[in-house]
C-alpha positions, -999 to +999 in steps of 0.1 A: +372-548-357+349-524-340+334-495-359+347-461-349+323-442-327+320-405-320+294-386-300+271-362-318+275-324-313+243-325-293+256-353-270+290-335-267+272-303-255+248-323-233+253-356-216+291-359-224+298-324-210+277-330-180+293-364-173+328-349-176+319-321-152+304-345-127+335-368-127+358-338-122+336-325-094+335-359-076+372-363-079+377-329-063+353-339-036+373-371-030+405-351-027+390-326-004+374-351+019+403-376+020+433-354+015+445-379-010+471-370-037+463-367-074+481-400-080+454-418-059+427-402-079+444-413-111+447-449-098+410-449-089+401-436-124+423-463-139+405-490-121+372-476-132+384-473-168+394-510-167+358-519-161+350-505-195+379-520-214+372-547-240+384-582-231+413-579-256+424-546-240+422-562-205+445-590-216+472-566-228+475-550-193 
């Protein structure tokens, strides 16, 4: 079993916050430039998330 992980306060207020803001910004840019609905953005994010799933999680889907 994997050990639980959590970001430090410094990371949460730095790289994590920056990454979150960048992802939101790029999703908004995608919507603006393609006129796609939110569901398409969610589908794209789901595909991206699946690249980070463990092999066990991938097999459940």
